[in-house]
gemmi code that builds the backbone of each chain (N, CA, C; Angstrom):
import gemmi

chains = {
    "A": [
        ("MET", (-6.458, 13.465, -12.295), (-5.211, 12.835, -11.843), (-4.254, 12.664, -13.020)),
        ("LYS", (-3.010, 13.084, -12.839), (-2.017, 12.940, -13.906), (-1.236, 11.650, -13.712)),
        ("ILE", (-0.867, 11.046, -14.807), (-0.230, 9.732, -14.726), (1.174, 9.834, -14.118)),
        ("THR", (1.840, 10.972, -14.355), (3.188, 11.126, -13.805), (3.162, 11.329, -12.289)),
        ("GLU", (1.964, 11.528, -11.731), (1.854, 11.664, -10.273), (1.979, 10.319, -9.570)),
        ("PHE", (1.712, 9.223, -10.287), (1.753, 7.937, -9.581), (2.612, 6.865, -10.250)),
        ("VAL", (3.067, 7.087, -11.472), (4.015, 6.138, -12.062), (5.402, 6.417, -11.491)),
        ("VAL", (6.065, 5.387, -11.028), (7.401, 5.517, -10.424), (8.443, 5.378, -11.543)),
        ("PRO", (9.133, 6.475, -11.911), (10.037, 6.427, -13.078), (11.111, 5.347, -12.955)),
        ("GLU", (11.671, 5.214, -11.740), (12.773, 4.258, -11.553), (12.312, 2.809, -11.679)),
        ("ALA", (11.008, 2.586, -11.634), (10.497, 1.205, -11.669), (10.033, 0.789, -13.066)),
        ("ILE", (10.118, 1.694, -14.023), (9.659, 1.376, -15.381), (10.563, 0.316, -16.005)),
        ("LEU", (9.942, -0.651, -16.654), (10.698, -1.716, -17.338), (10.407, -1.605, -18.838)),
        ("PRO", (11.262, -0.884, -19.554), (10.953, -0.608, -20.971), (11.193, -1.787, -21.897)),
        ("GLU", (11.900, -2.778, -21.427), (12.138, -3.950, -22.273), (11.984, -5.217, -21.436)),
        ("LEU", (10.746, -5.436, -21.029), (10.463, -6.596, -20.181), (10.540, -7.887, -21.003)),
        ("VAL", (11.256, -8.849, -20.455), (11.274, -10.188, -21.057), (10.671, -11.140, -20.036)),
        ("ALA", (9.509, -11.673, -20.359), (8.809, -12.569, -19.438), (8.139, -13.666, -20.245)),
        ("ASP", (8.104, -14.849, -19.659), (7.511, -15.969, -20.403), (6.125, -16.333, -19.888)),
        ("SER", (5.636, -15.584, -18.908), (4.296, -15.871, -18.395), (3.747, -14.638, -17.701)),
        ("LYS", (2.452, -14.670, -17.490), (1.799, -13.591, -16.752), (2.423, -13.456, -15.365)),
        ("GLU", (2.612, -14.589, -14.696), (3.146, -14.531, -13.328), (4.553, -13.937, -13.299)),
        ("SER", (5.394, -14.349, -14.232), (6.763, -13.823, -14.199), (6.767, -12.326, -14.494)),
        ("ALA", (5.896, -11.873, -15.376), (5.811, -10.434, -15.662), (5.413, -9.673, -14.401)),
        ("ILE", (4.401, -10.186, -13.701), (3.928, -9.515, -12.483), (5.033, -9.506, -11.418)),
        ("ARG", (5.717, -10.630, -11.284), (6.805, -10.698, -10.292), (7.901, -9.672, -10.602)),
        ("LEU", (8.256, -9.563, -11.870), (9.319, -8.626, -12.250), (8.892, -7.175, -12.011)),
        ("MET", (7.623, -6.894, -12.264), (7.147, -5.519, -12.079), (7.090, -5.152, -10.596)),
        ("VAL", (6.614, -6.072, -9.772), (6.578, -5.793, -8.333), (8.002, -5.673, -7.785)),
        ("ALA", (8.889, -6.530, -8.263), (10.288, -6.451, -7.825), (10.899, -5.106, -8.209)),
        ("SER", (10.489, -4.594, -9.339), (11.007, -3.297, -9.777), (10.534, -2.171, -8.855)),
        ("LEU", (9.302, -2.267, -8.401), (8.801, -1.278, -7.432), (9.559, -1.395, -6.110)),
        ("LYS", (9.896, -2.621, -5.739), (10.677, -2.817, -4.506), (12.076, -2.205, -4.673)),
        ("GLN", (12.689, -2.488, -5.813), (14.039, -1.962, -6.038), (14.046, -0.436, -6.094)),
        ("ALA", (12.922, 0.127, -6.484), (12.823, 1.586, -6.521), (12.529, 2.167, -5.141)),
        ("GLY", (12.346, 1.274, -4.151), (12.122, 1.733, -2.790), (10.682, 2.072, -2.463)),
        ("LYS", (9.754, 1.657, -3.319), (8.345, 1.996, -3.100), (7.567, 0.901, -2.386)),
        ("ILE", (8.149, -0.292, -2.342), (7.526, -1.422, -1.657), (8.593, -2.058, -0.777)),
        ("ARG", (8.193, -2.398, 0.457), (9.146, -3.068, 1.342), (9.330, -4.516, 0.900)),
        ("GLU", (10.548, -5.012, 1.102), (10.825, -6.401, 0.726), (9.873, -7.361, 1.441)),
        ("ALA", (9.543, -7.018, 2.691), (8.666, -7.888, 3.477), (7.260, -7.982, 2.892)),
        ("ASP", (6.883, -6.979, 2.093), (5.530, -6.966, 1.514), (5.492, -7.506, 0.091)),
        ("GLU", (6.659, -7.727, -0.484), (6.715, -8.057, -1.927), (5.894, -9.306, -2.270)),
        ("GLU", (6.102, -10.373, -1.534), (5.430, -11.621, -1.886), (3.919, -11.513, -1.689)),
        ("ALA", (3.516, -10.833, -0.635), (2.073, -10.672, -0.382), (1.416, -9.869, -1.502)),
        ("ILE", (2.119, -8.866, -1.999), (1.564, -8.055, -3.083), (1.483, -8.873, -4.369)),
        ("VAL", (2.533, -9.631, -4.663), (2.497, -10.509, -5.842), (1.329, -11.488, -5.739)),
        ("ALA", (1.197, -12.097, -4.557), (0.129, -13.090, -4.371), (-1.244, -12.457, -4.549)),
        ("ALA", (-1.412, -11.242, -4.037), (-2.710, -10.570, -4.148), (-3.028, -10.247, -5.606)),
        ("ILE", (-2.014, -9.835, -6.361), (-2.244, -9.516, -7.775), (-2.589, -10.793, -8.548)),
        ("LEU", (-1.874, -11.864, -8.249), (-2.151, -13.128, -8.945), (-3.548, -13.648, -8.588)),
        ("LYS", (-3.917, -13.482, -7.327), (-5.259, -13.912, -6.910), (-6.320, -13.107, -7.652)),
        ("ARG", (-6.054, -11.824, -7.785), (-6.992, -10.982, -8.530), (-7.104, -11.442, -9.983)),
        ("GLU", (-5.984, -11.837, -10.576), (-6.010, -12.292, -11.969), (-6.838, -13.572, -12.116)),
        ("GLU", (-6.860, -14.372, -11.057), (-7.664, -15.600, -11.124), (-9.152, -15.294, -11.245)),
        ("LEU", (-9.566, -14.153, -10.743), (-10.980, -13.772, -10.823), (-11.364, -13.346, -12.229)),
        ("GLY", (-10.379, -13.011, -13.017), (-10.616, -12.522, -14.367), (-9.421, -11.708, -14.798)),
        ("SER", (-8.988, -11.927, -16.019), (-7.779, -11.246, -16.470), (-7.963, -9.738, -16.528)),
        ("THR", (-6.885, -9.036, -16.186), (-6.895, -7.581, -16.365), (-6.299, -7.192, -17.718)),
        ("GLY", (-6.151, -8.178, -18.580), (-5.819, -7.865, -19.973), (-7.083, -7.336, -20.626)),
        ("ILE", (-7.166, -6.004, -20.768), (-8.441, -5.362, -21.111), (-8.612, -5.140, -22.602)),
        ("GLY", (-7.684, -5.665, -23.395), (-7.784, -5.485, -24.840), (-6.828, -4.423, -25.338)),
        ("ARG", (-6.725, -4.314, -26.671), (-5.825, -3.345, -27.311), (-4.362, -3.566, -26.924)),
        ("GLY", (-4.013, -4.803, -26.529), (-2.624, -5.085, -26.188), (-2.200, -4.565, -24.833)),
        ("VAL", (-3.190, -4.340, -23.954), (-2.925, -3.694, -22.673), (-3.379, -4.582, -21.516)),
        ("ALA", (-2.602, -4.612, -20.458), (-3.027, -5.250, -19.214), (-2.787, -4.294, -18.055)),
        ("VAL", (-3.667, -4.371, -17.060), (-3.564, -3.493, -15.903), (-3.658, -4.330, -14.621)),
        ("PRO", (-2.664, -5.168, -14.358), (-2.698, -5.938, -13.117), (-2.618, -4.995, -11.916)),
        ("HIS", (-3.341, -5.331, -10.857), (-3.390, -4.385, -9.736), (-3.858, -5.065, -8.473)),
        ("THR", (-3.643, -4.388, -7.382), (-4.213, -4.814, -6.105), (-4.258, -3.619, -5.169)),
        ("LYS", (-4.934, -3.839, -4.072), (-4.899, -2.846, -2.991), (-4.080, -3.452, -1.864)),
        ("HIS", (-3.275, -2.610, -1.223), (-2.436, -3.133, -0.142), (-2.189, -2.022, 0.877)),
        ("PRO", (-2.313, -2.363, 2.164), (-2.197, -1.314, 3.194), (-0.803, -0.727, 3.338)),
        ("SER", (0.197, -1.327, 2.712), (1.562, -0.813, 2.889), (1.821, 0.452, 2.072)),
        ("VAL", (0.939, 0.778, 1.137), (1.154, 2.001, 0.362), (0.191, 3.088, 0.842)),
        ("GLU", (0.697, 4.305, 0.915), (-0.127, 5.412, 1.409), (-0.854, 6.125, 0.296)),
        ("SER", (-0.345, 5.956, -0.917), (-1.028, 6.531, -2.074), (-0.794, 5.588, -3.247)),
        ("ILE", (-1.569, 5.775, -4.301), (-1.475, 4.884, -5.448), (-0.090, 4.994, -6.104)),
        ("ILE", (0.505, 3.838, -6.391), (1.775, 3.805, -7.120), (1.620, 2.853, -8.300)),
        ("ALA", (2.429, 3.075, -9.323), (2.322, 2.235, -10.520), (3.664, 2.147, -11.216)),
        ("THR", (3.795, 1.098, -11.985), (4.926, 1.002, -12.888), (4.421, 0.552, -14.257)),
        ("VAL", (5.261, 0.775, -15.251), (4.929, 0.430, -16.632), (5.954, -0.577, -17.127)),
        ("ALA", (5.490, -1.575, -17.845), (6.418, -2.498, -18.504), (5.987, -2.657, -19.957)),
        ("LEU", (6.983, -2.720, -20.823), (6.725, -2.936, -22.251), (7.305, -4.283, -22.628)),
        ("CYS", (6.450, -5.139, -23.122), (6.868, -6.478, -23.518), (6.802, -6.525, -25.047)),
        ("HIS", (7.906, -6.199, -25.672), (7.891, -5.987, -27.128), (7.598, -7.260, -27.911)),
        ("ALA", (7.876, -8.405, -27.293), (7.610, -9.671, -27.992), (6.156, -10.114, -27.844)),
        ("GLY", (5.419, -9.434, -26.968), (4.048, -9.847, -26.702), (4.016, -10.917, -25.620)),
        ("LEU", (2.923, -10.931, -24.866), (2.804, -11.852, -23.734), (1.367, -12.348, -23.632)),
        ("ASP", (1.237, -13.659, -23.481), (-0.094, -14.232, -23.280), (-0.567, -13.863, -21.885)),
        ("PHE", (-1.650, -13.104, -21.796), (-2.147, -12.626, -20.501), (-3.599, -13.046, -20.281)),
        ("ASP", (-4.056, -14.008, -21.060), (-5.472, -14.433, -20.999), (-6.402, -13.234, -21.192)),
        ("SER", (-6.023, -12.348, -22.087), (-6.772, -11.102, -22.242), (-8.213, -11.338, -22.682)),
        ("LEU", (-9.046, -10.360, -22.391), (-10.460, -10.467, -22.722), (-10.669, -10.629, -24.216)),
        ("ASP", (-9.791, -10.044, -25.022), (-9.940, -10.162, -26.474), (-9.070, -11.291, -27.056)),
        ("GLY", (-8.398, -12.032, -26.193), (-7.613, -13.174, -26.655), (-6.272, -12.825, -27.277)),
        ("GLU", (-5.950, -11.535, -27.333), (-4.701, -11.100, -27.960), (-3.584, -10.956, -26.926)),
        ("ASP", (-2.351, -11.045, -27.410), (-1.200, -10.816, -26.529), (-1.195, -9.369, -26.024)),
        ("VAL", (-0.515, -9.162, -24.886), (-0.347, -7.797, -24.391), (1.096, -7.341, -24.633)),
        ("PHE", (1.231, -6.053, -24.836), (2.532, -5.434, -25.074), (2.808, -4.320, -24.052)),
        ("ILE", (1.748, -3.791, -23.469), (1.861, -2.685, -22.516), (1.203, -3.120, -21.206)),
        ("LEU", (1.953, -3.014, -20.121), (1.411, -3.372, -18.807), (1.568, -2.205, -17.847)),
        ("PHE", (0.476, -1.864, -17.189), (0.511, -0.909, -16.083), (0.144, -1.679, -14.829)),
        ("LEU", (1.029, -1.708, -13.859), (0.751, -2.408, -12.597), (0.529, -1.371, -11.504)),
        ("LEU", (-0.611, -1.484, -10.827), (-0.983, -0.506, -9.814), (-1.110, -1.159, -8.449)),
        ("VAL", (-0.670, -0.430, -7.438), (-0.918, -0.812, -6.053), (-1.541, 0.404, -5.369)),
        ("SER", (-2.722, 0.190, -4.788), (-3.455, 1.308, -4.188), (-3.735, 1.038, -2.720)),
        ("PRO", (-3.913, 2.090, -1.928), (-4.334, 1.898, -0.536), (-5.762, 1.331, -0.520)),
        ("PRO", (-6.070, 0.463, 0.429), (-7.390, -0.182, 0.440), (-8.547, 0.772, 0.699)),
        ("ASP", (-8.256, 1.865, 1.371), (-9.349, 2.718, 1.841), (-9.643, 3.891, 0.906)),
        ("ARG", (-9.083, 3.852, -0.302), (-9.311, 4.991, -1.201), (-9.735, 4.513, -2.587)),
        ("PRO", (-10.955, 3.939, -2.685), (-11.415, 3.428, -3.990), (-11.486, 4.515, -5.052)),
        ("GLY", (-11.723, 5.739, -4.638), (-11.806, 6.827, -5.612), (-10.476, 7.045, -6.313)),
        ("ASP", (-9.382, 7.008, -5.559), (-8.062, 7.184, -6.166), (-7.768, 6.046, -7.140)),
        ("HIS", (-8.124, 4.838, -6.731), (-7.906, 3.675, -7.589), (-8.666, 3.830, -8.900)),
        ("LEU", (-9.923, 4.232, -8.800), (-10.739, 4.393, -10.010), (-10.201, 5.520, -10.884)),
        ("ARG", (-9.764, 6.595, -10.259), (-9.244, 7.723, -11.052), (-7.912, 7.360, -11.707)),
        ("GLY", (-7.099, 6.562, -11.019), (-5.856, 6.090, -11.635), (-6.145, 5.231, -12.857)),
        ("LEU", (-7.073, 4.315, -12.711), (-7.459, 3.473, -13.845), (-8.054, 4.310, -14.972)),
        ("GLU", (-8.846, 5.300, -14.589), (-9.478, 6.152, -15.603), (-8.415, 6.903, -16.399)),
        ("THR", (-7.405, 7.406, -15.707), (-6.333, 8.135, -16.390), (-5.605, 7.217, -17.370)),
        ("ILE", (-5.230, 6.044, -16.888), (-4.507, 5.099, -17.749), (-5.359, 4.733, -18.965)),
        ("THR", (-6.635, 4.450, -18.709), (-7.525, 4.053, -19.804), (-7.684, 5.177, -20.819)),
        ("ARG", (-7.819, 6.392, -20.312), (-8.025, 7.534, -21.208), (-6.831, 7.692, -22.153)),
        ("TYR", (-5.629, 7.525, -21.627), (-4.447, 7.655, -22.479), (-4.332, 6.478, -23.445)),
        ("LEU", (-4.594, 5.286, -22.915), (-4.413, 4.084, -23.745), (-5.459, 3.973, -24.849)),
        ("LYS", (-6.515, 4.732, -24.716), (-7.534, 4.714, -25.769), (-7.068, 5.487, -27.011)),
        ("LYS", (-6.021, 6.283, -26.831), (-5.491, 7.063, -27.960), (-4.504, 6.199, -28.745)),
        ("ASP", (-4.789, 6.053, -30.020), (-3.939, 5.191, -30.854), (-2.494, 5.672, -30.878)),
        ("ASP", (-2.295, 6.991, -30.976), (-0.925, 7.519, -31.042), (-0.155, 7.204, -29.763)),
        ("PHE", (-0.829, 7.358, -28.623), (-0.168, 7.091, -27.344), (0.282, 5.634, -27.285)),
        ("CYS", (-0.607, 4.719, -27.652), (-0.259, 3.290, -27.624), (0.884, 2.999, -28.591)),
        ("SER", (0.790, 3.572, -29.763), (1.805, 3.302, -30.790), (3.178, 3.800, -30.344)),
        ("PHE", (3.227, 5.034, -29.848), (4.510, 5.596, -29.388), (5.041, 4.813, -28.189)),
        ("LEU", (4.132, 4.443, -27.286), (4.573, 3.722, -26.089), (5.178, 2.376, -26.469)),
        ("ARG", (4.554, 1.707, -27.415), (5.073, 0.398, -27.818), (6.436, 0.501, -28.495)),
        ("GLN", (6.755, 1.675, -28.997), (8.058, 1.863, -29.654), (9.151, 2.285, -28.678)),
        ("ALA", (8.768, 2.668, -27.470), (9.752, 3.155, -26.498), (10.647, 2.011, -26.031)),
        ("THR", (11.915, 2.340, -25.799), (12.861, 1.323, -25.336), (13.681, 1.784, -24.128)),
        ("THR", (13.426, 2.999, -23.656), (14.132, 3.483, -22.463), (13.132, 4.102, -21.484)),
        ("ARG", (13.553, 4.161, -20.219), (12.698, 4.792, -19.206), (12.421, 6.248, -19.552)),
        ("GLU", (13.451, 6.896, -20.064), (13.300, 8.313, -20.393), (12.239, 8.499, -21.482)),
        ("GLN", (12.249, 7.641, -22.478), (11.249, 7.753, -23.545), (9.845, 7.528, -22.996)),
        ("VAL", (9.719, 6.561, -22.098), (8.402, 6.287, -21.522), (7.934, 7.480, -20.700)),
        ("MET", (8.823, 8.009, -19.843), (8.426, 9.143, -19.005), (8.121, 10.378, -19.840)),
        ("ASP", (8.913, 10.604, -20.896), (8.633, 11.748, -21.775), (7.231, 11.614, -22.374)),
        ("LEU", (6.888, 10.399, -22.777), (5.581, 10.183, -23.388), (4.452, 10.366, -22.367)),
        ("LEU", (4.681, 9.865, -21.161), (3.663, 10.043, -20.114), (3.475, 11.528, -19.801)),
        ("GLN", (4.593, 12.257, -19.759), (4.508, 13.694, -19.495), (3.763, 14.405, -20.628)),
        ("GLU", (4.066, 14.022, -21.857), (3.367, 14.624, -23.001), (1.872, 14.324, -22.937)),
        ("ALA", (1.536, 13.125, -22.518), (0.119, 12.773, -22.405), (-0.542, 13.608, -21.310)),
        ("ASP", (0.162, 13.793, -20.188), (-0.370, 14.644, -19.120), (-0.569, 16.077, -19.601)),
        ("ASP", (0.296, 16.499, -20.510), (0.210, 17.870, -21.036), (-0.692, 17.966, -22.263)),
        ("ASN", (-1.399, 16.886, -22.550), (-2.313, 16.839, -23.705), (-1.610, 17.060, -25.026)),
        ("LEU", (-0.357, 16.634, -25.122), (0.389, 16.816, -26.364), (0.314, 15.559, -27.238)),
        ("VAL", (-0.189, 14.489, -26.714), (-0.351, 13.279, -27.511), (-1.666, 12.622, -27.146)),
    ],
    "B": [
        ("MET", (-44.119, -0.750, -23.200), (-43.273, -0.035, -24.169), (-42.595, -1.028, -25.106)),
        ("SER", (-42.562, -0.714, -26.370), (-41.941, -1.615, -27.334), (-40.432, -1.648, -27.152)),
        ("ASP", (-39.861, -2.838, -27.375), (-38.408, -2.973, -27.285), (-37.693, -2.164, -28.357)),
        ("SER", (-38.401, -1.759, -29.404), (-37.748, -1.015, -30.473), (-37.532, 0.448, -30.082)),
        ("GLN", (-38.193, 0.895, -29.011), (-38.027, 2.261, -28.552), (-36.963, 2.297, -27.460)),
        ("PRO", (-36.125, 3.345, -27.432), (-35.143, 3.445, -26.349), (-35.837, 3.474, -24.991)),
        ("ILE", (-35.292, 2.767, -24.043), (-35.833, 2.800, -22.692), (-34.740, 3.232, -21.732)),
        ("GLN", (-35.149, 3.852, -20.659), (-34.181, 4.397, -19.702), (-34.484, 3.899, -18.302)),
        ("ARG", (-33.449, 3.872, -17.515), (-33.612, 3.424, -16.146), (-32.479, 4.040, -15.315)),
        ("THR", (-32.785, 4.338, -14.083), (-31.754, 4.856, -13.180), (-31.411, 3.785, -12.152)),
        ("VAL", (-30.118, 3.649, -11.881), (-29.698, 2.613, -10.940), (-28.634, 3.176, -10.001)),
        ("ARG", (-28.707, 2.739, -8.760), (-27.704, 3.132, -7.766), (-26.594, 2.070, -7.764)),
        ("LEU", (-25.354, 2.517, -7.974), (-24.226, 1.583, -8.070), (-23.843, 1.086, -6.677)),
        ("LYS", (-24.145, -0.161, -6.407), (-23.892, -0.704, -5.066), (-22.606, -1.520, -4.975)),
        ("ILE", (-21.953, -1.725, -6.076), (-20.684, -2.468, -6.032), (-19.706, -1.675, -5.173)),
        ("VAL", (-19.180, -2.331, -4.160), (-18.483, -1.572, -3.112), (-17.228, -0.857, -3.598)),
        ("GLN", (-16.620, -1.360, -4.641), (-15.406, -0.713, -5.142), (-15.701, 0.218, -6.316)),
        ("GLY", (-16.972, 0.436, -6.608), (-17.298, 1.263, -7.760), (-17.167, 0.467, -9.050)),
        ("LEU", (-17.179, 1.193, -10.158), (-17.144, 0.510, -11.458), (-15.687, 0.224, -11.833)),
        ("HIS", (-15.111, -0.769, -11.128), (-13.714, -1.127, -11.351), (-13.615, -2.122, -12.505)),
        ("ILE", (-12.414, -2.612, -12.758), (-12.197, -3.429, -13.955), (-13.088, -4.660, -13.979)),
        ("ARG", (-13.156, -5.347, -12.856), (-13.948, -6.582, -12.845), (-15.429, -6.281, -13.065)),
        ("ALA", (-15.888, -5.189, -12.481), (-17.280, -4.806, -12.694), (-17.526, -4.453, -14.162)),
        ("CYS", (-16.564, -3.750, -14.752), (-16.703, -3.395, -16.175), (-16.761, -4.651, -17.040)),
        ("SER", (-15.881, -5.599, -16.752), (-15.873, -6.812, -17.567), (-17.157, -7.607, -17.353)),
        ("GLY", (-17.753, -7.484, -16.158), (-19.043, -8.131, -15.909), (-20.144, -7.539, -16.780)),
        ("VAL", (-20.151, -6.227, -16.904), (-21.147, -5.573, -17.766), (-20.934, -5.993, -19.220)),
        ("VAL", (-19.674, -5.994, -19.641), (-19.372, -6.390, -21.027), (-19.835, -7.831, -21.277)),
        ("ALA", (-19.657, -8.691, -20.278), (-20.087, -10.084, -20.427), (-21.605, -10.184, -20.561)),
        ("ILE", (-22.327, -9.377, -19.790), (-23.791, -9.365, -19.903), (-24.204, -8.916, -21.302)),
        ("MET", (-23.472, -7.971, -21.847), (-23.804, -7.418, -23.174), (-23.515, -8.399, -24.310)),
        ("ASP", (-22.695, -9.398, -24.028), (-22.296, -10.342, -25.075), (-23.532, -10.997, -25.692)),
        ("GLY", (-23.674, -10.870, -26.965), (-24.798, -11.480, -27.670), (-25.986, -10.560, -27.848)),
        ("PHE", (-26.016, -9.452, -27.103), (-27.107, -8.484, -27.273), (-26.826, -7.634, -28.502)),
        ("GLU", (-27.762, -7.609, -29.415), (-27.503, -6.929, -30.684), (-27.925, -5.467, -30.671)),
        ("GLY", (-28.578, -5.045, -29.591), (-28.954, -3.641, -29.480), (-27.816, -2.818, -28.910)),
        ("ARG", (-28.196, -1.698, -28.326), (-27.174, -0.766, -27.831), (-27.564, -0.300, -26.442)),
        ("VAL", (-26.593, -0.277, -25.544), (-26.831, 0.239, -24.194), (-25.791, 1.315, -23.899)),
        ("GLN", (-26.273, 2.439, -23.438), (-25.392, 3.513, -22.983), (-25.537, 3.641, -21.474)),
        ("ILE", (-24.423, 3.864, -20.801), (-24.462, 4.135, -19.367), (-23.939, 5.547, -19.154)),
        ("HIS", (-24.747, 6.358, -18.488), (-24.379, 7.757, -18.247), (-24.044, 7.942, -16.765)),
        ("TYR", (-22.955, 8.655, -16.530), (-22.529, 8.956, -15.158), (-22.025, 10.392, -15.142)),
        ("GLY", (-22.751, 11.254, -14.449), (-22.393, 12.666, -14.504), (-22.478, 13.148, -15.950)),
        ("ASN", (-21.425, 13.775, -16.417), (-21.426, 14.254, -17.802), (-20.710, 13.275, -18.740)),
        ("LYS", (-20.470, 12.064, -18.270), (-19.776, 11.071, -19.098), (-20.737, 9.966, -19.525)),
        ("SER", (-20.482, 9.414, -20.706), (-21.309, 8.332, -21.220), (-20.415, 7.227, -21.759)),
        ("ALA", (-20.906, 6.001, -21.640), (-20.117, 4.860, -22.104), (-21.008, 3.886, -22.865)),
        ("ASP", (-20.446, 3.308, -23.903), (-21.058, 2.169, -24.574), (-20.840, 0.966, -23.654)),
        ("ALA", (-21.905, 0.331, -23.238), (-21.797, -0.752, -22.259), (-21.094, -1.987, -22.814)),
        ("SER", (-20.852, -2.012, -24.104), (-20.109, -3.131, -24.696), (-18.614, -2.876, -24.724)),
        ("SER", (-18.203, -1.658, -24.361), (-16.795, -1.271, -24.484), (-16.110, -1.229, -23.120)),
        ("MET", (-15.174, -2.116, -22.932), (-14.406, -2.152, -21.682), (-13.748, -0.796, -21.409)),
        ("PHE", (-13.126, -0.239, -22.431), (-12.420, 1.030, -22.240), (-13.403, 2.147, -21.894)),
        ("ASP", (-14.534, 2.187, -22.602), (-15.537, 3.220, -22.326), (-16.007, 3.141, -20.877)),
        ("LEU", (-16.293, 1.927, -20.435), (-16.818, 1.761, -19.074), (-15.788, 2.178, -18.027)),
        ("MET", (-14.529, 1.819, -18.269), (-13.490, 2.186, -17.310), (-13.314, 3.698, -17.232)),
        ("LEU", (-13.583, 4.370, -18.341), (-13.442, 5.827, -18.349), (-14.500, 6.517, -17.491)),
        ("LEU", (-15.597, 5.813, -17.203), (-16.613, 6.424, -16.342), (-16.063, 6.648, -14.932)),
        ("ALA", (-15.235, 5.706, -14.458), (-14.694, 5.784, -13.088), (-15.806, 6.074, -12.083)),
        ("ALA", (-16.915, 5.369, -12.224), (-18.079, 5.630, -11.372), (-17.824, 5.155, -9.944)),
        ("LEU", (-18.088, 6.028, -8.998), (-17.811, 5.756, -7.583), (-18.915, 4.925, -6.943)),
        ("PRO", (-18.568, 4.224, -5.862), (-19.590, 3.465, -5.149), (-20.748, 4.367, -4.730)),
        ("ASN", (-21.954, 3.842, -4.810), (-23.184, 4.520, -4.399), (-23.553, 5.702, -5.293)),
        ("SER", (-22.923, 5.769, -6.453), (-23.292, 6.835, -7.383), (-24.521, 6.429, -8.192)),
        ("GLU", (-25.124, 7.416, -8.838), (-26.324, 7.162, -9.637), (-25.943, 7.062, -11.106)),
        ("LEU", (-26.363, 5.984, -11.730), (-26.085, 5.767, -13.144), (-27.398, 5.767, -13.902)),
        ("SER", (-27.357, 6.289, -15.094), (-28.527, 6.249, -15.958), (-28.247, 5.278, -17.094)),
        ("LEU", (-29.147, 4.324, -17.266), (-29.003, 3.329, -18.325), (-29.980, 3.643, -19.443)),
        ("GLU", (-29.516, 3.460, -20.661), (-30.381, 3.715, -21.807), (-30.147, 2.601, -22.816)),
        ("ALA", (-31.216, 1.923, -23.194), (-31.068, 0.778, -24.093), (-32.018, 0.888, -25.266)),
        ("GLU", (-31.566, 0.376, -26.385), (-32.460, 0.254, -27.536), (-32.137, -1.027, -28.289)),
        ("GLY", (-33.153, -1.580, -28.900), (-32.988, -2.824, -29.629), (-33.818, -3.929, -29.016)),
        ("GLU", (-33.963, -5.002, -29.731), (-34.779, -6.116, -29.258), (-34.173, -6.708, -27.982)),
        ("GLY", (-35.008, -6.872, -26.969), (-34.526, -7.419, -25.697), (-33.999, -6.370, -24.738)),
        ("SER", (-34.323, -5.101, -24.994), (-33.792, -4.015, -24.158), (-34.188, -4.145, -22.695)),
        ("GLU", (-35.459, -4.503, -22.463), (-35.915, -4.623, -21.072), (-35.108, -5.676, -20.325)),
        ("LEU", (-34.900, -6.793, -20.988), (-34.187, -7.902, -20.348), (-32.732, -7.534, -20.065)),
        ("ILE", (-32.094, -6.884, -21.018), (-30.689, -6.544, -20.813), (-30.552, -5.509, -19.699)),
        ("LEU", (-31.495, -4.574, -19.631), (-31.432, -3.594, -18.542), (-31.705, -4.249, -17.198)),
        ("ASP", (-32.606, -5.246, -17.179), (-32.845, -5.991, -15.932), (-31.545, -6.630, -15.444)),
        ("GLN", (-30.832, -7.227, -16.377), (-29.606, -7.928, -15.999), (-28.529, -6.961, -15.523)),
        ("ILE", (-28.364, -5.871, -16.251), (-27.338, -4.889, -15.860), (-27.698, -4.234, -14.537)),
        ("GLU", (-28.976, -3.889, -14.386), (-29.415, -3.272, -13.131), (-29.170, -4.215, -11.955)),
        ("ASP", (-29.514, -5.469, -12.145), (-29.309, -6.451, -11.073), (-27.830, -6.561, -10.711)),
        ("PHE", (-27.002, -6.592, -11.743), (-25.555, -6.722, -11.526), (-24.994, -5.514, -10.775)),
        ("LEU", (-25.405, -4.329, -11.175), (-24.852, -3.113, -10.577), (-25.430, -2.824, -9.189)),
        ("SER", (-26.573, -3.427, -8.890), (-27.273, -3.119, -7.640), (-26.858, -3.996, -6.482)),
        ("HIS", (-25.954, -4.924, -6.727), (-25.516, -5.810, -5.658), (-24.038, -5.577, -5.343)),
        ("PRO", (-23.686, -5.627, -4.075), (-22.288, -5.341, -3.702), (-21.358, -6.528, -3.857)),
        ("SER", (-21.855, -7.632, -4.397), (-21.132, -8.895, -4.270), (-20.174, -9.213, -5.407)),
        ("VAL", (-19.869, -8.243, -6.271), (-18.850, -8.510, -7.277), (-17.533, -8.753, -6.557)),
        ("PRO", (-16.785, -9.793, -6.938), (-15.532, -10.079, -6.233), (-14.627, -8.857, -6.155)),
        ("GLN", (-13.847, -8.830, -5.112), (-12.992, -7.664, -4.848), (-12.063, -7.375, -6.023)),
        ("ASP", (-11.705, -6.127, -6.136), (-10.800, -5.708, -7.202), (-9.712, -4.836, -6.613)),
    ],
}
model = gemmi.Model(1)
for chain_id, residues in chains.items():
    chain = gemmi.Chain(chain_id)
    for i, (resn, *xyz) in enumerate(residues, 1):
        res = gemmi.Residue()
        res.name, res.seqid = resn, gemmi.SeqId(i, " ")
        for name, pos in zip(("N", "CA", "C"), xyz):
            atom = gemmi.Atom()
            atom.name, atom.element = name, gemmi.Element(name[0])
            atom.pos, atom.b_iso = gemmi.Position(*pos), 0.0
            res.add_atom(atom)
        chain.add_residue(res)
    model.add_chain(chain)
structure = gemmi.Structure()
structure.add_model(model)
structure.setup_entities()
């Protein structure tokens, strides 16, 4: 699975300013709504589901990365957005460090394989130091998408 | 078998959502304090059971077969715990 197949370019937030985990998640879901990928009627339910999931354990997986996510029947295939929080954000991460890169995923409930493969793709890229470093330096949607495309093409 | 020798075990992944983030963090939590080494093999992929990123890269599907390999003092006990964790479907939803 390629990352550019499910990241919504119009929903990328290259300079996210958020003062809490909840506000970051709200802004990212709102961005997916504004991009036309989530119905307004589903927005609050999706936010609530992601926050509920975070209560079970943070998706701040270390290395300055968080992957908040949920499954929701309103999406027919996995969708995601990326946010870069250049100032760092307390996300209750597993390693106790602030996060700078957030990937938010919404997947259909009946396709666990797609969800796992989406996470696997994101993790595989984020494990590369160069990818993380370049991503953290990006400040525009175009830069983020170019980097994701390069990663899909094995150029970074 | 001595704990100093690597031991292996096969386990069927019963967590209904597969090896998702919460399941991975559960394995990492079990590994906390264990000074030996555990590898989890899935297909042609292998992961250090102490590494969140490694485990997520497995993307192991529900009902798949995993091979566990442990070495170090307390290997039997750590494999018991990991096997028990992976063999039950009751990890909270992800």
